[in-house]
C-alpha positions in Angstrom: -1.4 -35.1 -14.7 -2.2 -32.5 -17.3 -5.7 -34.0 -17.7 -6.6 -32.6 -14.3 -9.3 -30.3 -15.7 -11.3 -33.2 -17.1 -10.6 -35.2 -13.9 -11.9 -32.4 -11.8 -15.1 -32.5 -13.8 -15.4 -36.2 -13.1 -14.8 -35.6 -9.4 -17.6 -33.0 -9.4 -19.9 -35.8 -10.7 -19.0 -37.9 -7.7 -19.1 -35.2 -5.1 -18.6 -31.5 -5.1 -14.8 -31.0 -4.7 -15.1 -27.3 -4.1 -16.9 -27.5 -0.8 -15.7 -24.6 1.3 -12.6 -25.6 3.3 -13.8 -23.7 6.3 -17.1 -25.6 6.6 -17.6 -28.3 9.2 -15.9 -31.6 8.6 -18.9 -33.9 8.3 -21.8 -31.8 7.1 -20.3 -30.2 4.0 -20.7 -32.9 1.4 -23.8 -33.4 -0.8 -25.2 -36.9 -1.7 -24.6 -36.8 -5.4 -22.1 -39.6 -5.9 -22.0 -41.4 -9.3 -23.5 -44.9 -9.2 -20.5 -47.3 -8.9 -22.4 -49.6 -11.2 -21.6 -47.2 -14.0 -18.0 -46.7 -13.3 -15.7 -48.1 -16.0 -12.0 -49.0 -15.6 -11.1 -46.0 -17.7 -13.2 -43.7 -15.5 -11.7 -45.2 -12.4 -8.2 -44.5 -13.7 -9.0 -40.9 -14.4 -10.5 -40.5 -11.0 -7.3 -42.1 -9.5 -5.2 -39.5 -11.3 -7.6 -36.9 -9.7 -6.7 -38.3 -6.3 -3.1 -37.4 -6.9 -4.1 -33.8 -7.4 -6.5 -33.7 -4.4 -4.2 -35.4 -1.9 -1.3 -33.2 -3.1 -3.1 -29.9 -2.8 -5.8 -30.0 -0.1 -3.3 -29.9 2.9 -2.1 -26.5 1.7 1.4 -25.2 2.0 1.1 -25.1 5.7 0.3 -28.8 5.8 3.7 -29.5 4.2 5.6 -26.9 6.3 3.9 -27.2 9.7 6.5 -29.4 11.4 9.3 -27.2 10.2 7.5 -24.0 11.2 6.7 -25.4 14.7 10.0 -27.3 15.2 12.1 -24.4 16.5 14.2 -23.8 13.4 12.1 -21.1 11.7 11.0 -17.6 12.7 9.0 -14.9 11.0 10.7 -13.5 8.0 11.2 -9.9 7.0 12.0 -6.9 9.1 9.0 -7.3 11.4 7.4 -10.3 13.0 8.1 -12.8 15.8 11.8 -13.8 16.1 11.4 -16.2 19.0 10.5 -19.8 17.9 8.4 -20.8 20.9 6.4 -17.6 20.7 5.7 -18.4 17.0 4.4 -21.8 18.0 2.1 -20.2 20.6 0.9 -17.7 18.0 0.0 -20.3 15.4 -1.2 -23.3 17.3 -4.6 -22.2 18.5 -8.1 -23.6 18.4 -9.4 -20.6 16.4 -6.6 -19.9 14.0 -6.5 -20.8 10.3 -3.1 -22.4 10.5 -4.6 -25.4 12.3 -8.1 -25.4 10.8 -6.8 -25.2 7.2 -4.8 -28.4 7.8 -7.7 -30.2 9.5 -10.2 -29.3 6.8 -7.7 -30.0 4.0 -6.9 -33.6 5.2 -10.5 -34.5 5.8 -11.7 -33.0 2.5 -9.1 -35.1 0.7 -10.1 -38.1 2.8 -13.7 -37.8 1.7 -12.6 -38.0 -1.9 -10.4 -41.0 -1.2 -13.2 -42.8 0.6 -15.6 -42.1 -2.2 -13.1 -43.6 -4.7 -12.5 -46.7 -2.6 -16.2 -47.3 -2.1 -16.8 -46.9 -5.9 -14.0 -49.1 -7.0 -14.8 -51.8 -4.5 -18.2 -52.2 -6.2 -16.6 -52.9 -9.6 -15.6 -56.3 -10.9 -12.3 -57.0 -9.2 -9.2 -57.3 -11.5 -5.5 -56.7 -11.3 -6.2 -53.2 -12.4 -8.8 -52.4 -9.7 -6.6 -54.1 -7.1 -3.7 -51.8 -7.9 -5.9 -48.8 -8.0 -7.3 -49.7 -4.5 -3.7 -50.2 -3.3 -2.9 -46.7 -4.4 -6.0 -45.3 -2.7 -5.2 -47.1 0.5 -1.7 -45.5 0.3 -3.3 -42.1 0.1 -5.6 -42.8 3.0 -2.6 -44.0 5.0 -0.7 -40.8 4.1 -3.7 -38.6 5.2 -4.1 -40.5 8.4 -0.4 -40.4 9.2 -0.6 -36.6 9.0 -3.8 -36.6 11.1 -2.4 -39.0 13.8 0.9 -37.1 14.1 -0.8 -33.8 14.5 -4.0 -34.6 16.5 -3.5 -38.1 17.9 -7.1 -39.0 18.7 -9.3 -38.1 15.7 -12.4 -39.3 13.7 -11.7 -42.6 11.9 -13.8 -42.4 8.7 -13.7 -45.1 6.1 -16.7 -44.3 4.0 -18.0 -40.9 2.6 -19.9 -40.1 5.7 -22.3 -37.2 6.1 -23.1 -37.7 9.8 -21.2 -36.6 12.9 -18.4 -38.9 13.9 -16.5 -38.7 17.2 -12.8 -39.2 17.8 -11.2 -42.6 18.0 -8.4 -43.2 20.5 -4.9 -42.2 19.3 -3.7 -45.8 19.4 -6.6 -46.8 17.1 -5.7 -44.0 14.6 -2.1 -45.2 14.4 -3.1 -48.8 14.0 -5.5 -47.9 11.2 -2.7 -45.8 9.5 -0.4 -48.8 9.6 -3.1 -51.2 8.2 -3.6 -48.9 5.3 0.1 -48.9 4.4 0.2 -52.6 5.0 -2.6 -53.1 2.5 -0.9 -50.8 0.0 2.4 -52.6 0.3 0.6 -55.8 -0.8 -1.6 -54.4 -3.6 -0.2 -51.2 -5.0 1.8 -51.3 -8.3 5.5 -52.2 -8.2 7.8 -49.2 -8.4 8.1 -47.6 -11.8 8.7 -43.9 -11.1 9.0 -41.6 -8.1 5.8 -39.7 -9.2 3.6 -42.8 -8.8 2.5 -44.6 -5.7 4.2 -48.1 -5.4 4.5 -51.0 -3.0 7.9 -49.6 -2.2 6.5 -46.1 -1.3 4.0 -47.9 1.0 6.8 -49.8 2.7 8.7 -46.5 3.3 5.7 -44.8 4.9 4.9 -48.0 6.9 8.4 -47.9 8.2 7.9 -44.2 9.2 4.6 -45.2 10.9 6.1 -48.1 12.8 8.8 -45.8 14.1 6.2 -43.4 15.3 4.4 -46.3 17.0 7.5 -47.5 18.8 7.7 -50.7 16.6 11.4 -50.0 15.9 12.6 -53.4 14.8 9.8 -53.7 12.2 10.6 -50.1 11.0 14.3 -50.9 10.6 13.6 -54.2 8.7 11.4 -52.4 6.2 14.0 -49.6 5.8 16.7 -52.2 5.2 14.5 -53.8 2.5 14.4 -50.5 0.6 18.1 -49.7 1.1 18.8 -53.1 -0.5 16.4 -52.5 -3.4 18.1 -52.0 -6.8 15.5 -49.3 -7.5 17.1 -46.8 -5.1 20.4 -45.2 -4.2 21.5 -42.1 -2.3 21.9 -39.0 -4.5 23.1 -35.4 -4.1 20.9 -32.6 -3.0 21.6 -30.8 -6.3 19.7 -33.7 -8.0 16.9 -34.2 -5.5 16.0 -30.6 -4.9 16.4 -29.2 -8.4 14.3 -31.7 -10.2 17.2 -33.7 -11.7 17.1 -37.5 -12.4 18.1 -39.5 -9.4 17.4 -42.8 -7.7 16.9 -41.5 -4.1 13.3 -40.4 -4.3 10.8 -43.1 -3.5 7.6 -41.0 -3.8 7.3 -37.4 -4.8 4.3 -35.3 -5.9 5.2 -33.8 -9.3 3.4 -30.6 -8.2 3.1 -29.2 -11.7 2.7 -25.4 -12.0 -0.6 -25.6 -14.0 -2.4 -27.6 -11.4 -0.7 -26.8 -8.1 -1.8 -24.6 -5.2 1.3 -25.5 -3.2 4.5 -23.4 -3.8 6.7 -23.5 -0.7 9.3 -21.1 -2.1 7.0 -18.3 -3.2 4.4 -18.6 -0.4 6.7 -19.2 2.5 10.5 -19.2 2.1 12.0 -17.1 -0.6 12.3 -13.3 -0.4 11.8 -10.4 -2.7 15.5 -10.0 -2.8 15.6 -13.3 -4.7 15.7 -13.0 -8.5 12.6 -15.2 -8.6 10.7 -13.6 -5.8 8.9 -14.8 -2.7 6.8 -13.7 0.2 9.4 -14.5 2.9 6.9 -15.5 5.5 9.4 -17.7 7.4 13.2 -17.6 7.8 15.7 -20.0 9.3 17.0 -19.1 12.8 20.6 -18.2 13.2 21.1 -21.6 14.9 19.6 -23.4 11.9 21.8 -21.5 9.5 24.9 -22.3 11.6 24.2 -26.0 11.9 25.1 -26.4 8.2 28.9 -26.5 8.0 30.9 -25.8 4.8 32.0 -29.5 4.4 28.4 -30.7 4.5 27.4 -31.3 0.9 23.7 -30.5 1.8 24.5 -26.9 2.9 24.0 -25.0 -0.4 20.7 -26.6 -1.1 19.4 -26.4 2.4 20.0 -22.8 3.3 21.1 -19.6 1.5 21.4 -15.9 1.9 19.5 -13.7 -0.6 20.7 -10.2 0.0 20.2 -9.6 3.7 17.8 -12.4 4.1 18.5 -16.0 5.2 16.3 -18.5 3.4 15.3 -22.2 3.2 16.8 -23.2 -0.2 15.3 -26.6 -0.9 12.5 -25.2 -3.0 14.2 -22.9 -5.6 11.6 -21.9 -8.0 10.2 -18.8 -6.1 7.3 -17.2 -7.9 8.5 -18.5 -11.3 7.2 -22.0 -10.8 6.6 -24.8 -8.4 8.9 -27.4 -6.9 8.3 -31.2 -6.5 7.1 -32.2 -3.1 9.2 -35.1 -1.9 7.2 -37.4 0.4 9.8 -40.0 1.1 13.3 -40.8 0.0 16.1 -43.2 0.7 18.0 -41.1 3.2 15.0 -41.3 5.5 15.3 -45.1 5.4 19.0 -44.9 6.4 17.9 -42.8 9.4 14.9 -45.1 10.3 17.2 -48.1 10.1 19.7 -46.4 12.4 17.1 -45.3 14.9 15.2 -48.6 14.7 18.3 -50.8 15.3 19.9 -48.5 17.9 23.5 -48.2 18.8 24.0 -51.8 19.9 22.4 -53.5 16.8 24.2 -51.8 13.9 22.4 -48.5 13.7 25.6 -46.5 14.0 26.9 -48.0 10.7 23.9 -46.7 8.8 24.1 -43.3 10.4 27.8 -42.9 9.5 27.2 -44.2 6.0 24.8 -41.4 5.4 27.1 -38.9 7.0 30.0 -40.0 4.8 27.9 -39.7 1.7 27.0 -36.1 2.7 30.7 -35.2 3.3 30.8 -35.4 7.1 33.0 -37.4 9.5 31.7 -40.4 11.6 30.3 -39.9 15.0 30.9 -42.2 18.1 28.1 -41.7 20.6 28.8 -43.3 24.0 25.4 -44.7 24.8 21.9 -45.2 23.5 20.7 -41.7 24.6 23.6 -40.1 22.9 23.0 -42.2 19.8 19.4 -41.1 19.7 20.6 -37.5 20.0 23.0 -38.1 17.1 20.2 -39.6 14.9 17.9 -36.7 15.7 20.6 -34.2 14.9 21.2 -35.9 11.5 17.5 -36.0 10.8 17.4 -32.3 11.5 20.2 -31.7 8.9 19.1 -34.2 6.3 15.3 -33.5 6.4 15.4 -29.7 7.1 12.5 -28.1 5.4 10.8 -31.4 4.5 8.2 -31.5 7.3 9.7 -33.7 10.1 11.3 -31.6 13.0 8.3 -30.9 15.3 7.1 -34.5 15.3 10.6 -35.8 15.7 10.8 -33.8 18.9 7.3 -34.8 20.0 7.6 -38.6 19.4 11.0 -38.6 21.3 9.7 -36.5 24.2 12.1 -33.7 23.5 9.8 -30.8 22.4 9.9 -29.3 25.9 13.7 -29.6 26.1 14.0 -27.6 22.9 11.5 -24.9 23.6 9.8 -23.7 26.8 6.3 -25.0 25.8 3.5 -26.5 27.7 2.7 -30.2 27.1 -0.5 -29.3 25.1 1.8 -28.2 22.3 2.6 -31.9 21.7 -0.8 -32.1 20.0 -2.7 -29.8 17.7 -6.1 -28.6 19.0 -9.2 -29.6 17.1 -10.5 -26.4 15.5 -13.1 -24.6 17.5 -15.5 -24.3 14.6 -15.5 -28.0 13.9 -16.2 -28.7 17.6 -19.3 -26.5 17.3 -20.5 -28.1 14.0 -19.8 -31.8 15.1 -21.5 -32.5 18.4 -19.6 -35.8 18.8 -16.1 -34.2 18.7 -14.3 -33.6 21.9 -11.2 -31.4 22.3 -7.9 -33.1 23.0 -7.7 -33.5 26.8 -4.4 -31.5 27.0 -6.1 -28.5 25.3 -9.3 -29.0 27.2 -7.5 -29.0 30.5 -5.5 -25.9 29.6 -8.7 -24.0 28.7 -10.3 -25.0 32.0 -7.3 -23.8 34.1 -7.6 -20.2 35.3 -4.8 -18.0 34.0 -3.7 -17.0 37.5 -2.9 -20.6 38.5 
């Protein structure tokens, strides 16, 4: 992706990429798209490479880290700042704050570019090449909408580069659309060649994740099992996965190259000045999060660390010296989806214990389905720590309120206040609207 400067120029020809992120969702894009009649296959391939850059970067570091930050395992880093997880959630999840609006605008800015690409390539003569490019674009649209659905639930469903106001579609419709995008990508994206390129297999992995979120557990488990059985993939050690070494576990990972990235989780969020490579130390693991990693767990050293007097998330080790790959999905997640999807009575325990054994831990023997779900969630907490899962795992299983003393409204993100003002068809999530209408003394 080192051609990104040329690609950015092409994207500017289609629509201004650099529209301010704080502008309103649907009135920030000019009508200066390139005529699709003039788009060659070579142009389309360059633009597709540009989509990798855009979808990777527009969500910002907070987009990747939000579910860890809000899931109860992180607090403010440094000597000052909030050291109570639920108060950190209340501080960050607001209608007016940049933590939420940056993600909303990032996802929808990237979505505009993906929609523009799909519209343009659909107008070309259809070949195997264009079909695979469209499959990749539908994967990206599914990835964007997965992130939107898991955060906001009901949201605008936009499938063309719109410049008019669009209201929210019901949450169920947003999830169905997300699944349909991954289903299409699973049919038409290229076959797997590398972790850094979208593939049918990557689409199946995120479709399994989406089905799990929708409660379609059997279908999620079946897709996960297909990937576990694939000769393309095998479990690998964290020393390979999180230090950029060759491995067969990663199904899709953004390369996140230094010369083109605006996302550096180590330097911007997790590492400290006491690290040899530096960092801002915005967020730190709680003591509970540090203690959940035991010495025998082969994941421990590459999940958490102590740098001087500071405890840190250690999956992104470059600090200010570079950037780290951004793993979107990997095989261990499929083991956990298969386990949860099948449940205790249908073989899920075997997959759970296989993963634990590979990570150096003994088997577990939960007594019932509720205990089994708890065991799976605990394993997801360990395995996927720092990878953007925890908050939504608690939300989708109805356990956020059990973990932190938070109102129900914190199971959804509020739509940013500025976008509500700019788009007259948007309505605030009912949980947040009801909260705003309730007097404080009630």
